[in-house]
Structure formats: C-alpha cells, structure tokens
C-alpha positions as CSV (number, residue, x, y, z in Angstrom):
1,M,-0.1,-0.2,-0.1
2,R,2.9,2.2,0.5
3,D,4.0,1.9,-3.3
4,E,0.2,3.0,-4.4
5,A,-0.1,6.1,-1.4
6,P,0.9,9.6,-2.7
7,I,2.7,10.5,0.3
8,H,4.1,12.6,-1.8
9,I,0.6,14.9,-1.9
10,I,-0.3,14.3,1.5
11,I,3.0,16.4,3.0
12,A,2.1,18.6,0.4
13,V,-1.6,19.1,2.1
14,L,-0.4,19.0,5.6
15,E,2.2,21.5,4.7
16,G,-0.2,23.7,2.9
17,K,1.6,23.7,-0.7
18,A,-1.0,21.7,-2.3
19,S,-2.2,22.0,-6.0
20,K,-6.3,22.5,-6.6
21,A,-5.9,19.0,-8.4
22,E,-3.4,17.3,-6.2
23,G,-5.9,18.2,-3.3
24,E,-8.8,16.1,-5.5
25,T,-6.8,13.2,-6.4
26,L,-6.1,12.7,-2.7
27,N,-10.0,12.9,-1.9
28,L,-10.7,10.9,-4.3
29,W,-7.8,8.6,-3.2
30,R,-9.3,9.0,0.4
31,A,-12.6,7.6,-0.4
32,E,-11.0,4.7,-2.2
33,S,-10.9,2.8,0.8
34,A,-11.4,2.4,4.1
35,N,-8.2,1.4,4.4
36,N,-6.5,4.6,2.4
37,E,-8.3,6.5,5.1
38,D,-6.5,4.4,7.8
39,Y,-3.6,5.7,6.7
40,Y,-3.8,9.4,5.7
41,K,-5.3,10.0,9.4
42,S,-2.2,8.1,10.5
43,I,0.4,10.2,8.8
44,R,-2.2,13.9,9.8
45,Q,-1.7,12.2,13.0
46,T,1.7,11.7,13.8
47,W,2.5,15.1,11.4
48,L,0.4,17.0,13.7
49,S,2.1,15.6,17.1
50,S,5.3,15.7,15.7
51,K,7.4,18.1,17.6
52,I,10.2,17.9,14.4
53,K,10.1,20.9,12.2
54,K,7.5,20.6,9.3
55,A,10.5,21.1,6.6
56,N,12.2,18.0,8.7
57,F,9.3,16.1,8.7
58,K,9.1,12.2,7.3
59,A,6.5,10.5,6.9
60,D,6.4,7.2,9.3
61,T,4.8,4.8,6.4
62,E,5.3,2.2,9.3
63,K,4.3,3.1,11.7
64,A,1.2,4.6,9.8
65,L,0.9,0.7,8.6
66,L,1.1,-0.3,11.8
67,A,-1.7,2.1,13.5
68,I,-3.6,0.4,10.2
69,N,-2.6,-2.9,11.1
70,K,-3.9,-2.8,14.3
71,R,-7.3,-0.8,13.2
72,M,-8.0,-3.7,10.4
73,A,-8.0,-6.3,13.4
74,R,-10.3,-4.5,15.6
75,R,-12.4,-4.7,12.1
76,M,-12.1,-8.0,11.6
77,F,-12.6,-9.6,15.1
78,I,-16.3,-8.0,14.5
79,K,-16.7,-8.3,11.9
80,R,-16.2,-12.7,13.2
81,T,-17.9,-11.9,16.5
82,S,-21.5,-10.5,14.1
83,Y,-21.3,-13.2,11.9
84,A,-21.2,-15.7,14.8
85,A,-24.1,-13.9,16.9
86,A,-25.8,-13.8,13.3
87,I,-25.3,-17.5,13.3
88,L,-26.4,-17.3,16.2
89,I,-29.5,-15.6,15.8
90,I,-30.6,-17.3,12.7
91,C,-30.7,-21.1,15.0
92,F,-32.7,-19.2,17.0
93,A,-35.4,-18.3,14.7
94,S,-34.8,-21.3,12.8
95,L,-36.0,-23.1,16.8
96,L,-38.6,-20.7,17.0
97,T,-40.4,-20.7,13.8
98,L,-39.9,-24.9,13.7
99,Q,-41.8,-24.6,18.1
100,L,-44.2,-22.4,16.2
101,F,-45.5,-25.2,13.6
102,Q,-45.7,-27.6,16.2
103,Q,-47.8,-24.8,18.0
104,E,-50.7,-26.7,20.2
105,T,-53.6,-25.8,18.4
106,R,-55.8,-25.5,22.1
107,N,-60.0,-25.1,22.9
108,T,-61.3,-22.9,25.2
109,F,-64.2,-25.0,27.1
110,V,-67.2,-23.2,28.7
111,A,-69.1,-25.6,31.5
112,H,-72.5,-24.2,31.0
113,E,-73.3,-26.5,33.3
114,K,-71.5,-29.3,35.0
115,T,-69.6,-30.9,32.2
116,E,-66.7,-34.3,31.5
117,L,-64.0,-34.0,29.2
118,I,-61.8,-36.5,27.8
119,L,-58.6,-34.9,26.6
120,N,-56.5,-36.6,23.9
121,D,-54.2,-38.6,26.1
122,G,-57.4,-40.4,28.1
123,T,-57.6,-38.2,31.0
124,R,-61.1,-37.4,32.5
125,V,-62.2,-33.8,33.2
126,V,-65.0,-33.0,34.6
127,L,-65.6,-29.2,35.2
128,A,-68.1,-27.2,37.3
129,E,-70.9,-25.0,36.2
130,G,-69.2,-21.1,34.9
131,S,-65.5,-23.2,34.6
132,V,-63.1,-22.9,32.1
133,L,-60.9,-24.6,30.4
134,Q,-58.6,-24.5,27.8
135,Y,-56.4,-27.6,26.1
136,P,-55.0,-29.1,23.1
137,D,-56.4,-31.0,20.2
138,T,-53.3,-32.9,21.0
139,F,-50.5,-32.8,23.3
140,K,-47.8,-32.3,21.9
141,N,-45.2,-30.6,23.5
142,S,-43.3,-32.3,26.6
143,T,-45.8,-31.6,29.4
144,R,-49.5,-32.1,28.7
145,K,-50.5,-28.5,30.0
146,V,-54.1,-26.3,30.3
147,Q,-54.8,-23.5,31.6
148,L,-58.3,-23.6,34.6
149,Q,-60.3,-20.8,35.4
150,G,-63.3,-22.2,37.8
151,K,-63.5,-25.8,39.3
152,A,-62.0,-29.5,37.9
153,Y,-62.2,-33.2,39.0
154,F,-58.9,-34.4,37.2
155,E,-58.1,-38.4,36.4
156,V,-55.4,-37.7,34.4
157,V,-53.5,-41.0,32.8
158,S,-50.6,-41.6,33.7
159,N,-46.9,-40.5,31.4
160,K,-43.8,-40.9,33.2
161,N,-42.3,-38.7,30.0
162,K,-44.9,-36.7,29.4
163,P,-46.9,-34.8,32.9
164,F,-49.5,-33.2,33.0
165,I,-49.3,-29.3,33.8
166,V,-52.7,-27.7,35.2
167,E,-51.9,-23.9,35.5
168,T,-55.0,-21.3,37.4
169,A,-54.0,-17.8,37.0
170,E,-51.8,-17.7,40.4
171,T,-50.4,-21.5,40.7
172,K,-49.6,-24.6,39.3
173,T,-49.8,-28.3,39.9
174,K,-47.6,-30.9,38.1
175,V,-49.1,-34.4,38.5
176,L,-47.6,-37.7,36.2
177,G,-51.2,-39.3,37.6
178,T,-53.6,-39.1,39.4
179,K,-57.0,-37.8,41.1
180,F,-57.6,-34.4,42.5
181,T,-59.7,-31.7,42.6
182,L,-58.6,-28.3,42.2
183,Q,-60.5,-25.1,42.8
184,S,-59.6,-21.6,41.5
185,N,-61.1,-18.3,40.7
186,K,-60.0,-14.9,40.1
187,H,-59.6,-13.0,43.8
188,C,-59.8,-16.2,46.0
189,A,-57.6,-18.5,47.2
190,D,-56.7,-21.6,45.0
191,I,-57.5,-25.1,46.5
192,L,-56.2,-28.5,45.5
193,F,-58.0,-31.7,47.1
194,L,-55.8,-34.9,46.2
195,D,-57.2,-37.7,45.9
196,E,-54.6,-40.8,44.6
197,G,-51.2,-40.5,43.7
198,K,-48.8,-37.4,44.1
199,V,-49.5,-34.2,43.2
200,S,-46.4,-30.5,43.2
201,F,-48.3,-27.8,44.0
202,K,-46.5,-24.4,43.5
203,A,-47.0,-21.0,43.0
204,H,-46.4,-18.6,39.7
205,G,-42.2,-17.3,39.9
206,L,-39.0,-19.3,38.9
207,F,-38.3,-19.6,42.6
208,A,-41.1,-20.2,44.1
209,S,-41.4,-23.0,46.5
210,K,-43.7,-26.3,46.1
211,E,-46.0,-28.7,47.8
212,L,-45.8,-32.2,47.4
213,L,-49.2,-33.9,48.8
214,Q,-50.3,-37.2,49.6
215,P,-53.6,-38.6,49.9
216,G,-56.0,-36.9,51.6
217,E,-54.1,-33.8,51.6
218,K,-55.6,-30.6,51.0
219,A,-53.2,-26.9,50.2
220,I,-54.4,-23.9,49.7
221,Y,-52.9,-21.1,48.3
222,S,-53.7,-17.3,49.5
223,N,-52.2,-13.9,50.2
224,G,-48.7,-15.5,48.7
225,A,-48.2,-18.7,50.7
226,I,-49.8,-21.7,50.3
227,S,-50.8,-24.1,53.6
228,K,-51.0,-27.6,53.5
229,K,-53.4,-30.2,55.3
230,V,-55.1,-33.4,56.1
231,A,-59.0,-32.7,55.3
232,I,-61.6,-33.7,57.1
233,N,-64.2,-34.2,54.4
234,E,-62.6,-37.0,52.1
235,N,-66.0,-36.0,50.0
236,V,-64.3,-33.3,48.0
237,S,-64.3,-35.1,44.8
238,S,-67.7,-36.0,45.7
239,W,-69.5,-33.7,43.4
240,A,-67.5,-35.1,40.5
241,S,-67.8,-38.4,41.1
242,G,-71.6,-38.6,41.7
243,I,-70.2,-41.1,45.2
244,L,-70.4,-40.1,49.0
245,R,-68.1,-42.2,50.6
246,F,-68.1,-41.9,55.1
247,D,-66.3,-44.6,57.7
248,N,-68.1,-45.3,60.9
249,A,-69.1,-41.2,60.2
250,T,-71.6,-39.5,62.9
251,L,-75.2,-38.0,61.7
252,K,-74.1,-34.7,63.1
253,E,-71.0,-35.0,60.2
254,M,-72.6,-36.3,57.6
255,L,-75.1,-33.7,57.7
256,P,-74.0,-30.4,55.6
257,I,-71.9,-33.2,53.5
258,L,-75.3,-34.6,52.6
259,K,-77.0,-31.0,51.9
260,Q,-73.9,-29.9,49.9
261,H,-73.6,-32.8,47.1
262,Y,-77.9,-33.3,46.9
263,T,-78.7,-29.6,47.7
264,T,-82.0,-30.7,49.2
265,N,-82.6,-29.4,52.9
266,I,-82.1,-32.7,55.6
267,E,-83.3,-32.3,58.7
268,L,-82.8,-34.8,62.1
269,K,-86.1,-34.7,64.3
270,N,-84.1,-36.0,66.9
271,R,-81.6,-34.5,68.3
272,Q,-79.6,-37.9,70.0
273,L,-79.8,-39.1,65.8
274,E,-76.2,-36.8,65.5
275,S,-74.3,-39.2,67.0
276,L,-75.3,-42.5,65.3
277,R,-72.5,-44.2,62.9
278,F,-72.4,-44.8,59.1
279,S,-69.9,-47.0,57.6
280,G,-70.9,-47.1,53.7
281,T,-70.7,-46.0,49.9
282,L,-73.6,-43.9,48.8
283,S,-73.8,-43.6,44.9
284,Q,-77.4,-42.9,44.5
285,T,-78.4,-39.9,41.7
286,K,-80.6,-39.0,44.0
287,A,-81.3,-37.1,47.8
288,Q,-84.2,-39.4,49.5
289,D,-83.0,-43.0,47.5
290,A,-79.9,-42.3,49.9
291,L,-81.4,-41.1,53.1
292,K,-83.5,-44.7,51.8
293,V,-80.2,-46.5,52.6
294,I,-79.3,-44.7,55.8
295,A,-82.6,-45.2,57.3
296,L,-82.3,-48.7,56.5
297,T,-79.1,-49.5,58.1
298,L,-79.6,-48.1,61.1
299,Q,-83.3,-48.9,61.0
300,L,-84.6,-44.9,61.3
301,N,-87.3,-43.1,59.5
302,L,-87.3,-41.2,56.7
303,S,-90.4,-38.3,55.8
304,E,-90.9,-35.3,53.7
305,N,-92.1,-32.5,54.7
306,N,-92.5,-29.0,52.6
307,Q,-89.7,-30.1,50.4
308,T,-87.2,-31.3,53.3
309,L,-85.8,-34.9,54.3
310,Y,-86.3,-36.1,58.2
311,L,-85.0,-38.9,59.6
312,S,-86.6,-40.0,62.8
313,L,-85.9,-42.4,65.1
C-alpha cells in the first residue's frame, strides 16, 4: 500500500502547498477504501503530534501501517463476532419457527353446566358449572398443559415421560397420573384436594416453593403462601364422582355433606340421632334414595315435608 499511497501529495496537503488538482486527487484516493482513509489519518496524526520542524518532517509510513493493521485486526474481530452472533440469531429464529410449527392448537371450553371432557391422552375432566378449561387438540410438546379457571376434577392418565400440568392465574399443579380436585377463581384462594397419587403444587415464579401432596391432603394458596393439611371431609371430589364415602361417621358430620352434595334440605327430628354412626358408600343420584339406605341401615324412619327430608326414630 505504501507504493500506491500518494505520500508526496499527503505531505503537500499537510504543509498547505498542494494544488487544487492534488487535493482532489488525494480526496479521490481517500474515498477508495477505509484502509486508504486510515492511512491518511495516521500520517496526519503523526504530522500534528510531531515535535520535528515541519520542514524536516518525514512521513513514518511504518508507524502508519502498524496503526492500520491494528484497526484492520479490530475490524476483523468485530466482523467475526458479528458473524457468530448472526449465526446464533439464525439458529434461534429457526428453533422458534420450528416451535411455532409444532405449536398446539388450543380449545377454550366454557361449562354452562357440570360437564365431562375426555382429553386426547384419555384424561377425564369434570368441570363445574361456569368453569373454563383451555386445552389442546393433541398434546404435542414435552408436557401435557391445560389452563383452568373455576373448579374441575381430574383423573389423569399416567405418563411418566410427559407430566400433566394444570395452570391457573396463581398456581401450577404438576402430576404424572392421579385424581384430584382443583378450584381456582379470581380474587379467591386456589384449593387443591388430592384423592389418589401424588402432586406438586406451587405458585408461579421461578423461585416459588412447592408442596408435595399425599392422598387425603388439601393445599390452599392464599396471599402469596401455601398451607397444607389433612382434609377433614374425604368427599371433596364427590361433586364430580357422584359417590359419597363414609367410614364410621356420625350423622351430625354427615348432614352438611349430604345437604351440599344433593342440594336438598335434610334434618334430624331427634337430637339424639346426631351421635349415630354410618359406614358405607352412597352412589344414588337422588337424595331420597340415599337417605333410604341410611334409614334402613340405622333402622330409622324417613319422611318428607315442605321439600325437606327428615330422619327420625
């Protein structure tokens, strides 16, 4: 490049002795490439900072070339780094595109009454009236993920390689295969009751702690914290299964459960009946039929008055 560089013109320009034609020649040469411009600036910098009299100034072309080589090395580093970054961006974009192609088509189901759904993997979901479930036609990803608003009962088909996840606005429930009831409403606590198997229950957030539940346990998420305890009422999921189970329960304990399950007024005519105990399974769909089983077992009388069922001696 030293042979091509118009050193005499550069010096003439710096000394203010160049003609108009020489100045134009230099400008054209500088515009030809970034290296030419860097070379000119190096010579000019040496000229300006030199303590030698300008009459004795000698262009240090070796120094100028060294400076240019450093700039070229920096440019090459930036170019290679930019190239690597571009490759990463292309790879990321390709991965994102692939994920978009594999994205699951999601359905939104609003239950206007108690409704049963069977998902693609065979999982059974019973939705309470007014509940909303979002789920895919097919579980294509590494997890089986659904979103719930409201109340639902899940009988999850086991798949150890593809966990089943239920997300609400506040929590995430992760299972492999189990039966549980989950209730979640806006501005209310999330409540999880486990019938069978094991579940992991946690709030959203990378560092949120999780609770592992065993059958018969209930977890409540409220005000940013999870509390866990053994559920007193083992019939939490009876609204979905339609089955009530009692093990040596008193009629006093059974009464509120029966009223809620059958949405019927049920009363004991005699206070001493409260301590009587019942064990058994009630799968009857009508309150009157279920109470007939209780009355027969405990040798009681069943009557009805003003849409209220009565048990008596």
